C-alpha positions, 0 to 999 in steps of 0.5 A, a space after each residue: 901674398 905680396 912681397 911686402 907682406 912676406 917681408 913684413 911677416 918675416 921681419 916681425 917673426 925675426 923680432 919676436 924670435 930675437 925677443 924670445 931668445 933674449 928672454 930665455 937666455 937671460 940670467 934670470 930664474 924660470 919664474 922671473 923669465 915666465 913673468 917677463 914673457 907674460 908681461 911682454 905677451 900682454 903688452 903685445 896683445 894690447 898693442 895688437 888690440 889697439 891696432 885692430 881697433 884703429 884699423 876698424 875705425 879707419 875702415 869704417 871712416 873709409 866705408 862712410 866716405 865711399 858711401 858718400 861718394 857713391 851717393 854723390 855719383 848716383 845723384 850726378 848720374 840721375 841729373 845727367 840722365 834727366 837732362 839728356 831725357 829732357 833734351 831728347 824730348 825737346 828734340 823729338 817735339 821740335 822734329 814732330 813740329 817740323 814733320 807736321 809742318 812738312 806734311 801740312 805743306 805737302 797737303 796744301 799744295 
């Protein structure tokens, strides 16, 4: 786990502990305190669910972008390979013609 992750977890834990301590020592009845804790827990849960949804959406967008980049790279590689093959075929044909001409020239002498 990275240092930044550890610091973030420690900070969130400290905030949660502070909130919980503040609620528990507040001059309210037990029923009111439990109600406050329940409300805050519901708000935190809602925020976490929303963050999770945002993260999933961002992940899906990134996945799609990387997929598109992969397809583009694949197409580029295919084009380069095809171009290289054509170039090699052209050079082989040219070399074959030169070799044939050299053989014909040697045989005619």
